[in-house]
C-alpha positions as CSV (number, residue, x, y, z in Angstrom):
1,M,-32.6,-44.2,-84.4
2,N,-31.6,-46.9,-86.9
3,N,-33.9,-48.4,-89.5
4,R,-35.0,-51.2,-87.3
5,T,-35.8,-48.8,-84.4
6,L,-37.7,-46.6,-86.9
7,Q,-39.9,-49.6,-87.9
8,E,-40.5,-50.5,-84.3
9,E,-41.5,-46.9,-83.4
10,A,-43.9,-46.7,-86.3
11,A,-45.4,-50.1,-85.2
12,R,-46.2,-48.4,-81.9
13,C,-48.4,-45.8,-83.6
14,L,-52.1,-46.3,-82.9
15,L,-53.0,-45.0,-86.4
16,C,-55.6,-42.8,-84.9
17,A,-58.6,-41.4,-86.6
18,D,-58.3,-37.6,-87.2
19,A,-54.8,-38.0,-85.6
20,P,-54.1,-35.4,-82.9
21,C,-50.4,-35.3,-83.9
22,T,-51.2,-34.1,-87.4
23,R,-53.8,-31.7,-86.1
24,A,-51.2,-30.1,-83.9
25,C,-48.5,-30.0,-86.6
26,R,-49.0,-26.9,-88.8
27,S,-46.6,-27.8,-91.5
28,G,-46.7,-31.5,-92.1
29,D,-48.5,-34.8,-91.5
30,P,-46.8,-37.0,-88.9
31,A,-49.6,-39.5,-88.9
32,R,-49.3,-40.0,-92.6
33,A,-45.5,-40.5,-92.4
34,L,-45.9,-43.1,-89.6
35,R,-48.5,-44.9,-91.6
36,A,-46.2,-45.0,-94.7
37,I,-43.5,-46.6,-92.6
38,R,-45.9,-49.0,-91.1
39,F,-47.1,-50.2,-94.5
40,G,-43.8,-50.6,-96.2
41,N,-43.1,-47.1,-97.7
42,G,-40.4,-45.8,-95.3
43,K,-38.3,-44.5,-98.3
44,S,-41.0,-42.0,-99.2
45,A,-42.3,-41.2,-95.7
46,A,-40.0,-38.2,-95.2
47,K,-41.9,-36.1,-97.7
48,W,-44.8,-35.8,-95.1
49,L,-42.4,-34.2,-92.6
50,A,-40.0,-32.4,-94.9
51,S,-41.4,-28.9,-94.2
52,C,-41.9,-29.4,-90.5
53,T,-40.1,-27.2,-88.0
54,Q,-38.7,-28.6,-84.7
55,T,-41.4,-26.6,-82.9
56,D,-44.2,-28.3,-85.0
57,L,-42.7,-31.7,-84.4
58,Q,-42.6,-31.1,-80.7
59,L,-46.2,-30.0,-80.7
60,A,-47.1,-33.1,-82.6
61,E,-45.3,-35.3,-80.2
62,K,-46.9,-33.6,-77.2
63,A,-50.4,-34.1,-78.8
64,C,-49.8,-37.9,-79.3
65,I,-52.4,-39.8,-77.3
66,H,-50.5,-43.1,-77.1
67,Y,-51.6,-45.1,-74.0
68,D,-48.0,-45.7,-73.0
69,A,-45.4,-43.2,-74.2
70,P,-45.8,-40.7,-77.0
71,I,-44.4,-41.7,-80.4
72,R,-40.9,-40.1,-80.7
73,I,-41.9,-38.0,-83.7
74,R,-38.8,-35.8,-83.7
75,E,-36.5,-38.8,-83.7
76,V,-38.6,-40.4,-86.4
77,A,-38.2,-37.2,-88.6
78,A,-34.5,-37.1,-88.0
79,A,-34.1,-40.8,-88.9
80,L,-36.2,-40.4,-92.1
81,A,-34.0,-37.4,-93.2
82,Q,-31.0,-39.7,-93.2
83,L,-32.6,-42.4,-95.3
84,P,-32.1,-42.4,-99.1
85,Q,-35.3,-41.0,-100.6
86,T,-37.3,-42.4,-103.4
87,G,-37.1,-40.4,-106.6
88,R,-40.0,-39.9,-108.9
89,S,-39.5,-40.4,-112.6
90,E,-41.2,-38.2,-115.1
91,T,-43.2,-41.1,-116.4
92,Q,-44.8,-43.2,-113.7
93,P,-45.2,-47.0,-114.2
94,D,-48.6,-48.1,-115.5
95,L,-50.5,-50.0,-112.8
96,S,-53.5,-50.6,-115.0
97,I,-54.3,-54.1,-115.9
98,D,-57.0,-56.1,-117.6
99,F,-58.8,-58.9,-115.7
100,C,-61.2,-61.2,-117.5
101,G,-61.4,-58.6,-120.3
102,I,-62.3,-55.8,-117.8
103,H,-59.9,-52.8,-117.6
104,C,-58.8,-52.0,-114.0
105,E,-57.0,-48.8,-113.1
106,H,-54.8,-50.8,-110.7
107,P,-55.0,-54.3,-109.1
108,F,-56.4,-53.4,-105.6
109,F,-60.0,-54.4,-104.9
110,L,-62.2,-54.8,-101.8
111,A,-63.0,-58.5,-101.1
112,S,-66.6,-59.6,-100.7
113,S,-67.1,-59.2,-96.9
114,A,-68.3,-56.9,-94.1
115,I,-66.2,-54.1,-95.6
116,C,-68.6,-53.6,-98.5
117,T,-72.2,-54.0,-97.4
118,N,-73.9,-50.8,-98.5
119,Y,-73.7,-48.0,-101.0
120,D,-72.1,-45.4,-98.7
121,M,-69.3,-47.8,-97.6
122,V,-68.4,-48.8,-101.2
123,A,-68.6,-45.2,-102.4
124,R,-66.2,-44.0,-99.7
125,A,-63.8,-46.8,-100.7
126,L,-63.9,-46.0,-104.4
127,E,-63.5,-42.3,-103.6
128,A,-60.4,-43.2,-101.5
129,G,-58.9,-44.8,-104.5
130,W,-59.8,-48.5,-104.6
131,A,-60.1,-49.9,-108.2
132,G,-63.2,-51.8,-107.5
133,V,-65.2,-54.0,-105.3
134,F,-66.4,-57.6,-105.0
135,Y,-69.6,-56.7,-103.2
136,K,-70.8,-58.7,-100.2
137,T,-72.4,-62.0,-101.3
138,I,-76.1,-61.8,-102.2
139,C,-78.4,-64.7,-101.6
140,L,-82.1,-65.5,-101.5
141,Q,-82.1,-67.0,-98.0
142,D,-82.7,-65.1,-94.8
143,I,-79.5,-64.3,-93.1
144,N,-79.5,-64.0,-89.3
145,E,-76.1,-63.3,-87.8
146,V,-74.7,-64.0,-84.3
147,S,-73.3,-61.6,-81.8
148,P,-70.4,-61.2,-81.3
149,R,-69.1,-62.8,-84.5
150,F,-65.4,-61.8,-84.7
151,D,-62.2,-62.9,-82.8
152,A,-58.5,-62.2,-83.4
153,V,-55.2,-63.7,-82.7
154,K,-53.0,-60.8,-81.9
155,R,-49.3,-59.9,-82.0
156,P,-47.6,-58.3,-79.0
157,D,-48.2,-54.9,-80.4
158,G,-52.0,-55.6,-80.5
159,S,-52.3,-55.9,-84.3
160,F,-53.9,-58.9,-85.9
161,D,-51.9,-62.0,-86.7
162,G,-55.0,-63.8,-87.7
163,F,-58.7,-62.9,-87.7
164,R,-61.7,-65.2,-87.3
165,N,-65.2,-64.4,-88.3
166,M,-68.6,-66.1,-88.2
167,E,-70.1,-63.6,-90.7
168,Q,-72.3,-65.1,-93.4
169,L,-73.7,-63.2,-96.4
170,S,-75.5,-59.9,-97.0
171,E,-78.4,-59.3,-94.6
172,N,-80.0,-56.8,-97.0
173,P,-83.0,-57.8,-99.2
174,P,-81.7,-58.9,-102.6
175,E,-83.6,-56.1,-104.4
176,M,-81.8,-53.6,-102.1
177,D,-78.3,-55.0,-102.9
178,F,-79.0,-55.1,-106.7
179,D,-80.2,-51.5,-106.6
180,I,-77.0,-50.6,-104.7
181,L,-74.9,-52.3,-107.4
182,R,-76.8,-50.5,-110.1
183,R,-76.3,-47.1,-108.5
184,L,-72.6,-47.7,-107.8
185,K,-71.9,-48.6,-111.5
186,Q,-73.8,-45.5,-112.6
187,A,-72.0,-43.2,-110.1
188,Y,-68.6,-44.7,-110.7
189,P,-68.4,-45.9,-114.4
190,G,-64.6,-46.1,-114.3
191,K,-64.5,-48.5,-111.3
192,V,-65.1,-52.2,-111.5
193,I,-68.2,-53.5,-109.7
194,V,-68.5,-57.2,-109.2
195,A,-71.5,-58.9,-107.7
196,S,-70.8,-61.9,-105.5
197,I,-73.7,-64.4,-105.4
198,M,-74.6,-67.7,-103.7
199,G,-77.5,-69.9,-104.5
200,Q,-78.7,-73.2,-103.1
201,T,-80.4,-74.6,-106.2
202,E,-79.9,-74.3,-109.9
203,E,-82.8,-71.9,-110.0
204,D,-81.3,-69.7,-107.3
205,W,-78.0,-69.4,-109.1
206,I,-79.6,-68.5,-112.4
207,K,-82.0,-66.0,-110.9
208,L,-79.3,-64.2,-108.9
209,A,-76.9,-64.1,-111.9
210,K,-79.5,-62.6,-114.2
211,R,-80.4,-60.0,-111.7
212,A,-76.8,-59.1,-111.2
213,E,-76.3,-58.7,-115.0
214,A,-79.4,-56.6,-115.2
215,A,-78.0,-54.3,-112.5
216,G,-75.1,-53.5,-114.8
217,V,-72.2,-55.1,-112.9
218,D,-68.9,-55.9,-114.7
219,A,-68.7,-59.5,-113.6
220,I,-70.1,-62.1,-111.2
221,E,-68.2,-63.9,-108.5
222,L,-69.7,-67.3,-107.4
223,N,-69.2,-67.9,-103.7
224,F,-68.5,-71.6,-103.5
225,S,-66.4,-71.1,-100.4
226,C,-68.0,-69.5,-97.3
227,P,-67.1,-71.9,-94.4
228,Q,-69.8,-70.9,-92.0
229,M,-73.1,-71.2,-93.8
230,R,-75.9,-72.6,-91.6
231,M,-77.8,-73.9,-94.6
232,A,-76.7,-77.2,-96.2
233,G,-75.6,-77.3,-99.8
234,M,-74.2,-73.8,-99.8
235,G,-70.7,-72.2,-99.4
236,S,-67.8,-74.5,-98.9
237,D,-70.2,-77.5,-99.1
238,V,-70.2,-76.7,-102.9
239,G,-66.6,-75.7,-103.2
240,Q,-65.4,-79.1,-102.0
241,S,-67.2,-80.8,-104.8
242,A,-65.8,-80.6,-108.3
243,E,-69.2,-81.9,-109.7
244,L,-71.2,-79.2,-108.0
245,V,-68.8,-76.4,-108.9
246,A,-68.9,-77.5,-112.5
247,F,-72.7,-77.7,-112.6
248,H,-73.3,-74.3,-110.9
249,T,-70.6,-72.6,-113.0
250,A,-72.1,-73.9,-116.2
251,F,-75.6,-72.9,-115.2
252,V,-74.5,-69.3,-114.6
253,K,-72.3,-69.1,-117.7
254,E,-75.2,-70.1,-119.8
255,A,-77.5,-67.6,-118.2
256,V,-75.3,-64.4,-118.5
257,H,-72.9,-62.7,-120.9
258,I,-70.5,-61.1,-118.4
259,P,-67.4,-62.8,-116.9
260,V,-68.0,-65.4,-114.3
261,I,-65.5,-65.9,-111.5
262,P,-65.9,-68.8,-109.0
263,K,-64.4,-68.2,-105.6
264,M,-62.5,-71.3,-104.2
265,T,-62.4,-72.7,-100.7
266,P,-59.0,-73.6,-99.2
267,N,-60.8,-76.3,-97.1
268,V,-59.7,-79.0,-99.5
269,A,-56.6,-81.2,-99.8
270,T,-55.9,-79.8,-103.2
271,M,-57.7,-77.1,-105.2
272,T,-56.7,-78.3,-108.6
273,P,-59.6,-80.7,-109.3
274,V,-62.2,-78.1,-108.3
275,A,-60.6,-75.3,-110.1
276,M,-60.3,-77.4,-113.2
277,A,-64.0,-78.3,-113.0
278,A,-64.7,-74.5,-113.0
279,H,-62.4,-74.0,-115.9
280,F,-64.0,-76.8,-118.0
281,A,-67.5,-75.4,-117.1
282,G,-66.5,-72.1,-118.7
283,A,-65.2,-69.9,-115.8
284,D,-63.4,-66.8,-116.9
285,G,-61.3,-66.5,-113.8
286,I,-60.8,-67.8,-110.3
287,S,-60.8,-66.0,-106.9
288,A,-58.7,-67.7,-104.2
289,I,-58.8,-68.1,-101.4
290,N,-61.7,-67.7,-99.0
291,T,-61.2,-68.1,-95.2
292,I,-59.8,-71.3,-93.6
293,K,-62.0,-73.3,-91.2
294,S,-60.6,-72.7,-87.7
295,L,-61.4,-72.6,-84.0
296,T,-60.4,-69.9,-81.5
297,L,-61.6,-70.1,-77.9
298,G,-61.7,-66.3,-77.4
299,G,-64.8,-65.5,-79.3
300,E,-67.8,-67.1,-77.8
301,V,-71.5,-66.7,-78.5
302,A,-73.6,-67.2,-75.3
303,G,-71.0,-69.4,-73.9
304,K,-70.6,-71.6,-77.0
305,H,-67.9,-71.9,-79.7
306,T,-68.0,-73.0,-83.3
307,I,-65.7,-73.6,-86.2
308,S,-65.6,-70.7,-88.7
309,G,-63.4,-68.8,-91.1
310,Y,-59.8,-67.6,-90.4
311,S,-58.1,-64.8,-92.4
312,G,-55.4,-62.2,-92.1
313,K,-51.6,-62.3,-92.4
314,A,-51.4,-65.9,-90.9
315,I,-53.1,-67.4,-94.0
316,K,-51.0,-65.7,-96.7
317,P,-48.5,-68.6,-97.2
318,I,-51.5,-71.0,-97.6
319,A,-53.1,-68.7,-100.2
320,L,-49.9,-68.5,-102.1
321,R,-49.6,-72.3,-102.2
322,F,-53.0,-72.6,-103.9
323,I,-52.3,-69.7,-106.3
324,A,-49.0,-71.3,-107.3
325,E,-50.6,-74.7,-107.9
326,M,-53.2,-73.2,-110.2
327,S,-50.8,-70.8,-111.9
328,L,-48.5,-73.7,-112.8
329,N,-51.2,-76.0,-114.1
330,P,-50.9,-76.0,-117.9
331,V,-54.6,-76.9,-118.4
332,M,-55.6,-73.7,-116.6
333,K,-53.0,-71.4,-118.2
334,N,-55.6,-69.1,-119.7
335,L,-57.7,-68.9,-116.5
336,Q,-57.1,-65.5,-114.8
337,L,-56.5,-65.4,-111.1
338,S,-57.6,-63.0,-108.4
339,G,-55.6,-63.4,-105.2
340,I,-56.9,-63.2,-101.7
341,G,-55.5,-64.0,-98.3
342,G,-53.4,-62.0,-95.8
343,I,-52.7,-59.0,-98.0
344,E,-51.8,-56.0,-95.8
345,T,-48.9,-54.3,-97.6
346,W,-47.9,-53.7,-101.2
347,Q,-45.2,-56.4,-100.7
348,D,-47.9,-58.9,-99.9
349,A,-49.8,-57.9,-103.1
350,L,-46.6,-58.2,-105.1
351,D,-46.1,-61.8,-104.0
352,F,-49.6,-62.7,-105.4
353,I,-49.0,-60.8,-108.7
354,Q,-45.6,-62.4,-109.3
355,L,-47.2,-65.8,-108.9
356,G,-49.8,-65.0,-111.6
357,C,-52.6,-62.9,-110.1
358,R,-54.0,-60.0,-112.2
359,N,-55.6,-58.4,-109.2
360,V,-55.8,-58.8,-105.5
361,Q,-58.6,-58.6,-103.0
362,V,-58.2,-57.1,-99.5
363,C,-60.5,-57.6,-96.5
364,T,-59.0,-58.1,-93.0
365,A,-56.4,-55.3,-93.3
366,V,-59.2,-52.9,-94.2
367,M,-61.3,-54.1,-91.2
368,E,-58.3,-53.4,-89.0
369,Y,-56.9,-50.2,-90.6
370,G,-59.6,-48.8,-92.9
371,Y,-59.9,-47.9,-96.6
372,R,-57.0,-45.5,-96.2
373,I,-54.4,-48.3,-96.7
374,I,-55.0,-48.0,-100.4
375,D,-52.7,-45.0,-100.5
376,D,-49.7,-47.1,-99.4
377,L,-50.7,-50.1,-101.5
378,V,-50.6,-48.0,-104.7
379,E,-47.6,-45.9,-103.8
380,G,-45.6,-48.8,-102.7
381,L,-46.2,-50.8,-105.9
382,Q,-45.6,-47.7,-108.0
383,T,-42.3,-47.1,-106.2
384,Y,-41.2,-50.7,-106.6
385,L,-41.8,-50.7,-110.3
386,T,-39.9,-47.4,-110.7
387,E,-36.9,-48.7,-108.8
388,Q,-36.9,-51.8,-110.9
389,G,-37.1,-49.9,-114.1
390,I,-40.4,-51.7,-115.0
391,A,-42.8,-49.7,-117.1
392,R,-46.0,-51.7,-116.7
393,L,-47.5,-53.9,-113.9
394,E,-48.5,-56.3,-116.7
395,D,-44.8,-57.1,-117.2
396,I,-44.3,-58.8,-113.7
397,V,-47.5,-60.9,-113.6
398,G,-46.4,-64.5,-113.1
399,Q,-42.7,-63.7,-113.2
400,M,-42.0,-65.8,-110.1
401,A,-44.2,-68.7,-111.0
402,Q,-41.5,-70.7,-112.7
403,T,-39.3,-70.6,-109.6
404,I,-41.8,-72.9,-107.9
405,V,-40.8,-76.5,-108.2
406,R,-41.6,-79.8,-106.4
407,P,-39.4,-80.7,-103.4
408,A,-37.8,-83.5,-105.5
409,D,-36.5,-80.9,-108.0
410,L,-34.7,-78.7,-105.5
411,D,-30.8,-78.5,-105.5
412,R,-29.6,-80.7,-102.7
413,S,-25.9,-80.8,-103.8
414,T,-25.0,-77.3,-102.5
415,M,-25.4,-75.2,-99.4
416,V,-25.3,-71.6,-98.1
417,L,-23.6,-70.9,-94.8
418,P,-24.7,-68.1,-92.5
419,T,-22.4,-65.2,-91.7
420,I,-22.4,-62.9,-88.6
421,N,-22.0,-59.1,-88.9
422,R,-20.1,-58.3,-85.8
423,S,-21.0,-54.6,-86.0
424,T,-24.7,-55.3,-85.6
425,C,-24.6,-58.4,-83.4
426,I,-25.5,-57.4,-79.8
427,G,-24.5,-60.7,-78.2
428,C,-27.9,-61.8,-77.1
429,G,-27.2,-65.5,-77.9
430,R,-30.6,-66.2,-79.5
431,C,-28.9,-67.8,-82.4
432,F,-26.9,-70.1,-80.1
433,I,-30.0,-71.2,-78.1
434,S,-31.9,-72.1,-81.3
435,C,-29.0,-73.9,-82.9
436,Q,-28.4,-75.9,-79.8
437,D,-31.9,-76.9,-79.2
438,G,-33.5,-76.9,-82.6
439,G,-30.6,-77.1,-85.1
440,H,-27.2,-78.8,-85.4
441,Q,-25.2,-77.4,-82.5
442,A,-23.0,-75.4,-84.9
443,I,-22.7,-72.2,-82.9
444,T,-20.5,-71.6,-79.9
445,F,-21.2,-68.8,-77.4
446,G,-18.6,-67.9,-74.8
447,E,-17.7,-65.4,-72.1
448,D,-17.2,-62.7,-74.7
449,R,-20.9,-63.1,-75.7
450,K,-19.9,-63.5,-79.3
451,P,-21.4,-66.3,-81.4
452,H,-19.1,-68.2,-83.7
453,I,-20.3,-70.6,-86.4
454,L,-18.6,-74.0,-86.7
455,G,-18.4,-74.5,-90.4
456,Q,-17.7,-78.2,-90.1
457,K,-21.0,-78.8,-88.2
458,C,-23.2,-76.1,-89.9
459,V,-25.6,-77.5,-92.5
460,G,-26.9,-74.2,-93.7
461,C,-30.5,-74.5,-92.3
462,H,-30.5,-70.8,-91.4
463,L,-32.6,-71.1,-88.3
464,C,-30.1,-68.8,-86.6
465,R,-30.7,-66.1,-89.2
466,L,-34.5,-66.3,-88.8
467,V,-34.4,-65.9,-85.0
468,C,-31.8,-63.1,-84.9
469,P,-33.6,-60.0,-83.5
470,T,-31.2,-57.5,-85.1
471,G,-30.7,-58.9,-88.6
472,A,-27.0,-59.4,-87.9
473,I,-26.9,-62.8,-89.6
474,G,-26.6,-62.8,-93.3
475,T,-25.7,-65.4,-96.0
476,A,-22.4,-66.4,-97.7
477,Q,-22.0,-67.7,-101.3
478,R,-23.5,-71.0,-102.3
479,I,-20.9,-73.8,-102.2
480,A,-20.8,-77.5,-102.9
481,K,-21.7,-79.7,-99.9
482,P,-18.8,-81.5,-98.4
483,S,-18.7,-85.2,-98.9
484,K,-20.4,-87.2,-96.1
485,N,-17.2,-89.3,-95.9
486,Q,-15.1,-86.2,-94.9
């Protein structure tokens, strides 16, 4: 079983609750090892199986309740044993970081949503290891949700590619939510508790903000971005208006003494004017992004469909675009960023942090996989910093921001040609098909079922590398483009 097959096998795992495979294994935790592989920690997964006997692994495999064929746990264990293992240094990197003057044990937070709607849920998440919570948005209006209210665009393995929801705000009475926030902060003083609020009038915003501060929360997030509010003048109706964002941010800033963090909507052509309005109104930070207005035809309510918010892995590139634009804006250089959108693994979180975010908020991945993903988020980031020889998370915040340039500033005088690794190429011809029909007809494919790159025709677009199912196509050195007259 090679590394690619190992990943594919782990992707088949159903990530069961109270996993039968682990219950049957007396000397290890196969479910935890598979989960580590699934969420980007394959190098450290072997430790969960290191003490397992072949008999225990066989029992675990037999207990697997997969709907198709049991996960090949014995082969997974053998493959993991052959991988280079992650070493642990005596001094672990410091994942703690300050955000808007608030000290956070690490950068991973629950995003304001269905994953944090009551005391017990949040308490379980904090006990599991999350650094804090942006609690589900509190308002003064009556919230009456629809049923069903979720839909998903799925990958072939059944996992979410994208997730659509019609959920609005907290259905709890405001006094109940503020009491929950007060009790959470009292029970978990070392965790960060942020109240998310949404008003409809100036008086609403001020009243909610003052009640949140009185509850003892660390900061207030202003929800200017929910895309499916049924009341006018709320949610993304506000977030699309720089004037309204400035007014409401200023009202709240004047009313309280704790950090104020507006949450931006991506349902705009550009976020910069709205974010700058929040900045000039005194915002301490920005949360971005909320869900994207979308339509899927799989989730109907009494035979009807509506436009509502889209989240999950599919929106991550869009979220990174908005983060980059704000991070590179010199006017907002002191405005701290909280990144949201498609974060499922520690690698996803790293992308946001390297573009300038000081924490990240997770929602859809928790809805799909549960609070337990915090284990691999923290371990993966810790391992990455250890391997890179970086002592503090603080040292990598924004390190990639300066690599982002305008299209006009990209190097157009050189190119990188693809190369084919004959030992891993299986001769499927996918690269040939894509180059013929979507590229520059720079690959031949003959009776020997071996692709060959025509250097004189190849323009270095790398479509072939992206479609290759085995990773057999790599890159050569960057060279000067040939003259168009040649």
